N, C-alpha and C positions, 0 to 999 in steps of 0.2 A: 307528697310524692308517692307513688304506688308502691308497696312494699315489695321487696321480690323475693320472700318466702314465700309463692305464690305455692298453689295444691300442686303434686306432682306431675300431672298431665302437661301442664302451661300449657294449656290450651289458647286460641285467637277466636272469640268470637265469629261465627259464621254472617256475610254480611250479604244476606240475600235479595234485601231493598236495594242495594246499592248496586250488585251485580247486576238485576235487573233492570234496573233503571239505566245503567251503562249501556247492554247489549241490547236494548232496546234505541236507546240514542243512536247509536252506530247501523243498527240494522235498516234504521229508519233512511238511511240514507244511500243504500246499495242497488234499490230499485233501477231499473233502465240501463246497467253496464252495459255496453256493446263492446264486442271484439273490436279491439285498434291496435295501430304499431306506433311507438314513440319514435320509430326509426326518423321519419321525416315530418316533422311538424306534430306538435304536441294538442289531442283533440280535448274538449273541455266535455268529455262525457264522465270526469273520473267519479266513481261513486266515494260517498264518505264526506265528513265534514273538513275545513281547511285545519292544517296542522300550523300551529305557533312554529315559528323559527325564529332561532334567536342567536346571537353571534356575542363573544367577547373581545373585548382588548380595545375599547374605543374610550377614550376620556377629551373632558375639555380642554385639557392642555394640549392636545396634538394639535398642532399647526395645521395637519390636512384633515383634521375630526370633517369639517363639512363635506370635503370632497368624499373622503372612503363611506361617510355615511348613505350618499346618494348612489355610490356603487352598490353598496351592499342592500340597498332598498331597491335597488331594480334586479335584484338575484333572487327576491323574494321574501328576504330578513323583514322579522314583524316587529323584533324587541333587541335590544341590547340586555346583555348581564351586566349590573350595577353590582361589583360586589364590595358589601360595607364590612369596613374593619371597624369594630365596636374602639379599640381603641383608639382611634382616631376620632371618633363622637364623641365619647366619654371620658376624658382624660381624668376629669374631678368628678367624683360623686355625684349625681343627679345635672351635672349641666352638661348639657346636647348642644353641641356643634356640627349641622347638617349641610352648612355651606359646601361643601366638595360634592357633595351629593347633587344638591340642589342645581349647582352649575352644571352638571352631566346631564340631571333632567331635563334642564332647559333646553339644551342642546340636543338631547332626543328627541324630544315634543317638537322642536321646532323644524325636524325632518319628517314627522310622523311614524316615528316609533313609539312603542311602550316599553317597558324595564321589566324583565325579570329577575328579581331581588335575591341576590346569593347573600341569605344572612346565616352563618356560620357563627357560632359564638362558645367559648370552652376554650377553643384552639391556644397554644401557647403563642402564638406570633399575633392573636388576633384580639385578647383578652387587655383590658386595661392594668396597668402596673399596681394599682390599687387593690384589684382583686386577686391578682398573682401572689399579694403579700399575705391577703386574707388568712388570720389562721385557724380559722374554722373548717378550712378545704381539707379533704385526706386527699392524697394523691394514689395515683393508681402504681401499684404496686409488683413488679414481675418473680414470676418464681423461679425464673432462671438464676437470676442474681441476688435475690432479695433485696430490691433496690428500689424507688421511688420514682418515678418519671416527675414530670413539671405537672402534665395534664392530672385534670380532678378524676379521683373513682367515681366510677358510677353508681356506686352505692353511697356516695355522699350527698345528702338531698339539698346541700347549701345553695349548689347553682340552680338547679330547677326550680327549688320553692324560691327561692330570692330573685337570683340576678336575671336570667334568665324571662321570667315573666314582665318583670318592669321594661327591659330593655324593648323588646319584643312591643308593648305595650303601646311605648314614646315612640318606636317605628311607625306603628299603623294610625296615630294618631296623626304625624305629619305628613305620611304618604298615601295614606288611604282617600283622605280627600282631593288629592289630586287624579284621581282616577287613571292613573298610570302605569299600575301596577297589573302587569299580564298573567304573571306568577310568582310565588313565592320560591326558591331552592334552600330548603335547608340543613345545615349540618350539625348533625346530632351528637357524632364522638368522633374518635381518629383523627390523627395528625392534619387531616386536609377536612375533616369533617364529615365524612362518612359513616354509616352507623355500622360503624366496627370498632372492636379494641386499636393501639397506637402500634404502628407496623413498620413503617419507613419514614415516618415526615420530618420532624424535629429539625424545621427551619427555623434559624439560620445554626442548630449545632447546640443547643442552649442544654439540653436534656438527655437522661437517660432515656433511648428508644431503641427497637427491633422487634422484630416477628418473634411474638412468642405468646406468654400466657399471662395475661395481667390481671391476676386476682390473689394476689399476696396479703394486700392490704386488710387489717383487724376487720374492717365491716366486711366483707367480701368472704372471710374466713366462718365468717358466722352466720352468713346467708346460707354459704354452703353447708354447714352442720345442720341447720334449721331445714334445709331442702331434703339433706338424707334420711334426719329424723321421719318428716312427713312421708318418705317413701316406702320407710321398715318403722310403721308405728310400733310393730312389735318388738323391738327393741334390738339392739346392738348385735344379739346372736342370730336374729335373721339376716340382717346385712352382713354380717360377716360368710356365713351360710350361701349368700348369694353372689357375695363378692371374693370369697375364698380368702378370704382375710382375717387378722386373728387382733383387731383392735380389743383396746380392755372398756371401752367407752366412746360416748361419742364426741366428746371431749378432746379425744386424740385422732380424730376424723379431719383433715383439713384438705383443700386441693392438690393437685398431684399432678404430675409433667405426664407423658404419654407414658413413657419408658418405667415409669414407679408404678403405671396404675397396677391394683391386685391380680383384674382380671379383664377379658376384654369387657363383660357388662360393667364394672366400675368405671370403665373408661368412658364408654359410650353413656352412661348414667350423668356422670363429671360433663362429658362436652354437652348432653344436652341442659345440664345448670347453667355451662357459661355462656351458650348461645340465647338461653332463655333470659338469663340476667339480662343479656342487651336488646332481648325484645321487647322486655318490661319497660326498661327507661327508654325506648323507641315509644312506645306508646303512650308514657306518660311525657313525654315531650311533644308529641304529635298533637295529643288531646289538648295541651297547652296552647299550640298556635292553633289548632282549628278554633278554639273559643275565643282569639281574640282576631282572628282572620274568619267568618265565619261563610263567607262568598267567594274569597280566594283560590286560585291553583294553587296546589300547594305540591311539591315534590319532595319525596324523602331520598336524600342523596346517599347512595350505598357504592360498593365497590369491591374489586376484587374477586376472585374465584370460589369463594365460602372455603377456604383453608381453614382447619378450624382453630388455629391459631388469631382470626380474623376475627371470630366469635361473630359472623354473619350467620343468617339464616333467611334467605332471599322468598321462600313460600312465606313465613311467619311474616317478613317484613312488608310483603305484597297483601297479607290477609291485614294487617295491620292498617296500612295504608288504606283500601279499601272499608275498613272500618267507619272512620272520617271524612270519607270523600276525599280521599288523597291521591296521589299518583308515587310513583319509586322512577327515581334519576339514576341509572346504570354509568359508571364515569370512566369507564377502561375499554373505549372501542379501540380499535386497531385498522389498518390500510387494508391488511389480507382478507378478503371477505369470509372464506371461513372461520378465520378464528373471530372475526367480529360478531360474527353468529353466535359461535359459542358463548362469548361474552356477556351479549346480551340477551340471548334466549332464557339464560339463567333468571333472568327478572322478567324478560317477556312473559312468558309460560304461564308462571303462575299469578302474574296481574293478571292476564287476562283471564284465568279461570277465576279468580276472588273477584274480579270488578273492579280494579286500580288502574288508572292511567298510566302512561309511560313517557318517559322520555329517553333520550341517548345523549352522551357526552362521550368526546373521543380522550384516552388518557393527554395527548397531544395533540398536535398538526398533523392531520395526514396528508399521504399525496392524493394526487386530482384524482387518482384514478379510483382512490380511497373514498374519497368525496362521492362520487357515483355510487360504488357500494353501500357508502352510510345511506346514502338517502335513499335508495333501494331497499334497504333493509328495514330502516323506519316506517317508510309507507307498508310494504308487506308485512311487518312484525303487528301494526297496530297501535303506532306511536300517536300521541297526541302533540307530543314536543319536540323537535330536533334542533341542538345545539351544536356549535361550531366556534371553533379559534378563530380568529380573525388572525390572516398572512397572507401571502402573497399570492396564494392559489385563490384567495379570496377576493383579493383587491392587490391589484400590479401595478407596478409602476413603469410605464415608458415614454419615454422622451419630455420628462418632466410630468404627464401626466399621468392619472390615475383610470386603472379601465379594472372590469373582471378578470380574472385569473383564470386557469384551466379549472379549476373545481368550483369556480363561480359562475363557469360559462354552462357546468351541467345543471347548474341551480337555473338558469335560467330557461333553459333548453326544456329541464322536466317539471315547470315551475306549476303548472296545472295540474300534476301528480302530486303536489305536497299535500296529501289528503289523509284522512285515517279511516283504513279499511279493516275490514277484519278476514283474517286469514284461516285457510281450514287445511288443517294438518292428520295428514293419516299417521304418521311413525311418531311413536314417542321413546325418549332415550332415557332411562333411567341415570338421576344423578347420584352415586352414594352419599348420603349426608354424614355417614358415618364413618369415613376412610381412614386408614391408619396410611398416610401419603409419609412413608419416612424418608424419601428421598426426592431429590429435586427429578429423577428418571421418572420415578411415580408417577408426579403430576404431569410430567413431561408426555409420559405415554397414554395417559388420559388423554389431557390436551390435542393428542395426535390422532387418538381416536376419533373425538368430537368431531375434528377437519376434515377428517377421511368420512364420515357419514354423511356432512355437509355438502361433500365432494357429491354422493350422489344420489341423497333424496332431503327434502326437507320435514325437518323433527321440529317436536317441543320437548323439553326437559321435563321430567317429572320425578319428583321427589317420593320419601315416603308417607308426608303428611299431604301431600296432592294424591295418590294414588289410595289415600284412606275419604277424601274428598272427592271422590268420583272422577280424575283426571284421564282415567284409562277410558271412561263412555265416549264411544265413538271413534275410538282409534283403532286402526286395523292391525297395526303391528306395534310391539315393543321390544326393546333391544336391550337385553343386561350384559355390559361387556364388563369382563376381569375384576369381579366382584367377590370379593373371599368374605365377607359380613353383612348379613342384612336381617334387619329386625324378622323375626317370626310373622308378627302379625302382617307385615308386608309380602311375605313370604306365599302366606294364605289368601290374602287379597288378590294378589297375582295369578294365582292359580285359580280362586273363581272367577277371574275374568275370562281367564284361558277357558274354562271351564262352560261359557255362557259364549264361547266362540271368537276369543280373542285368539291371535297368533303371539307368541312369544319369541326372539332367539336369543339364547344364551351362550354367548359368545366368552371361549376361555372363563366361564364363571362355574366354581364349585364351592356353594356360599353355605358357610354355619351361619345360626343365628349366634346372638347374643351370650349364650349359654354353649356354644361349642358343639349343638348338634345338627347334625346336617338333612334328617331322613325327610323332613319336609319337602327340602329344596331336592333331595335326589328322588324323591318319587315323584315331581312335577318335571324333573328331566328326563325323566326313562330309567335312571339308575336304578340298579336293584340292591337287598343288603349284601350278595353276592359279590357286587362290581368289584372290579381291582383296576387301581391305576398303573397303566403301563407306560412306562417310558424308556426312550432309544430311539436313535435316529433310524429315520426308516422314509422311504418313497413313499407318496402316498398313494393308495387304489380307490379310483371311483366306483363304485357299488352297484351305482345307479345314473348312468352317464344322461340318461333323458330328463333328470328333476336337476342336474347340474351341466345345463350344456356347457356355459361357458368355463367353468371349472375343468371339463370333462378335456378341453383343448389344450389344457397347460401342460407342457412334457417338464419332469423334474420337478415339482413339488415335494419338497420334505417335510415331515411331522417329527413331532417328538412325543406328542401324548394318546394315548389311547386309552381306553376302556372297554374290559370285557363283560362279560355277562349283564348286558343290557335287559331292559325288560321286554318281554314276550312281543310287546303290542307295538315295539318300536320298529321302524324299517331303516337300517342301514343305507346310508348313506356315502360315508367315506372310510377308508382304514388302513390303517399298517398295511403295507405290501408284504412283508416279512411274516407278518400272522394275523390274517385276517381277522380271528377272533378277537382283535383289539381294534375297537371302532373309534373313528375319528370324528366324526358327527354324523346326525340321526335325526328322523323325522318321529316325533311320539305323539299320536293323538289323546287328548285330553277330551271327555265331553266333546261337544261341537268345537272344541281351536284345536290349537295344533301347537306344539314347540318341537322347536328346532334347536337341538343341541351342537356345537361346534366346539372342538379342541384342537382345531389345523392351527398354523401360522398366523399370527396375528401382525402380519407384514403390514402395517398402515402408510408407511412411508421409507422410502430406502437410503441408509445409511450407510457410510462407505465401509464402517467397521463392520456390516452384517456379514457374513458369508453365503447367507441365502439370495437369492435376486428377491427383489418385491414385488407381487403380482397384484399387490391388496384384495388375496384371496377373501377376507373376511365378508368386504360387502358384496365380492361375485355371488358367495354365499347366500347371502340376504335377497339381493336382485332374483338368483336363479330361484330361490323356493318362493317369493314373495309370487314371481309369474307363473309356476305351475301351482302355486294353492288358488289364483285367481280363476285360470283356464282349468282348474278342476271343480272349481266352485265351491272351494274349502274356504273361502273369503271373499268379502263382499266386490270389490276392487283391488286392482293393483293399482298402489297409488303413482296417481298421473306424474308426479314430481320426479319419479326415478328418474335417473340420467347417469349412466356409471361410464360411457364410451366418449361422451364431447368434453374435453378439458376447458374449466373457466366459464362452466355457462353452469347456472342456477337458477330452479324453479319456483316458484312458490304460487299456491291456488288461492286468490282471494278476492272477495267481492264477486263469486262467481265466473271470474277468470284467471288462465293463466297466466301469469307474470313472468318473464324469462329473463336476467341478465344476461348480459354477455361481457366479461370481467376482459377478454382476450384484445390485443391490439388488432388483431387481425378479426376477419368475418368467419362467422360462423354458420352451421345449416345442422339444423336438424329435423328431426322425423317426428311428427305427433299427428293423430289420429289419422293415419294414412299419408298424409300431405309433410310437404317438407318446409319447413320455416326457416326464411334467410334472417339472420341476426349479423345486424352491422356490427364494427369493430365497439367498443367500451357505447353499450347500446341498453336501452329496456326494450323491452316491445310484451305487447298485452293480447293476447287472444281470446 
């Protein structure tokens, strides 16, 4: 097993060969795409390669299994999830009983399906009793209560060195000769197999589990000390100086909870280690599986939203998956389209950057309209695989007979659409990998912001690692919203990109680096050393109505924050009405690029308790500014997916076409390129 005491950078190797091969394979299917509508009959000239469409929830004991499988086949499904329980197969060490799964496989093959084998090892409810009782296994231990979980510590080599390879090898020997495996979905850690620490599983309530920091066992503590010693080879004095701490020696250093961190830098470096340990474990696990299955599609299961307590690092996981020619499967989709995009793009964006393939899975069953949105999102995000749980939305019973449900009918209607295409995304949204979300409200606010952006424009997520690896190349705009802490190196990389012609929108963001310094960010934003923050309730004044035409028409917009003494090169756009010297928004030319700073209301959705009327001012600010930049030649083009005025309509540029989703129950009409485009209710149109 690979040690977790790696070098301080905890880097993941580049995967240029895999990325190039993947990109060329997709690009080969893009030629010849013609404008078409899916509203009345689906054309057959969809670009890209066919997508694997898999479903779960069918087994040979179901008396209606044959009829259900025929309905699912008519809807375009290609494989069935086989959820393998280790403790059902190997009740006695070395004695394997595959009979239940052989019966399932025979049923699936009878109807022309392959299997998506879901092989999760190490979870309490899947693990044989003889493994659970192994005294050599060290358990995860939480910092909050100093109590053990029943789950193995990822720092303990016993599972990965001995048990896991043995089971995977026996699984391969039994099932590879059948030729029935379409793909593997592998579970690395977590309560349900995702590449995260224990969060909220504990099925059926047999062990200590909760969202928290699971690094209190002796092996984890030793690894953390080793890690910080590598970070500060000059000795404990250097660490104390950097962290503003007072440790007597490295022997006193141990993992800490966020509120107990000696300083911001200490917290960020702890989090870097905590996520890095999960990355190391994931790398070792995936390397082992790839060696046993050299030619099989492998998906790394992950979930959540990179809550620091999860220990997940999606861009690192994508980079690791690409290294082994594998993919990542995000497991928490929802019915609401903007939320669904937010949950999946955190994985999709880095996978496309690094060359890992993609799979989407819902957290549970979704509505029929949600199935339409999931289908559209999977295709236009570049997925290779789409998974759904069997439900009445796919197989409905009427008059004693089974037929496609409302969701299944969308799959039938758009069956030829289920291919892998490559999106072109102009806008990036910065995902802070070092947030201090202290309350659920903080997390909800960021979630609201991501959903609000998607209601207006298509976007990719970018984080610090992705920015370092060139994710901003080719982007028109970057949105940085409500960020208070940012790595100094990331600030400089964004500034360099802006100087080269990029446009960044700093929405309610005034960030310091890990050491509390704000000079670099202030200079980028257009603030001067003499700038002061002014707070108070005031009506908003529009300094330049031509630059912000949609905001200029809004009456009675209140603001609370403004800044004095912005840099002389800045063009004021918004101000406080009662003191014009307090600027609320401005444009700051930086090199060949533009910085738009905005400190107005972040009214992303209206809540009953708000005293203000929500008008989505931040996205109006972005849209107006992008339009003025495009018309003034300051950017190459206005993103074609911008849509602020028509609700429930979402656009994606992919495969040389504009794909449009109408999630409303009513017809919609939009204008594109001077033409009026009719969108039937709950439909997909391609132009």
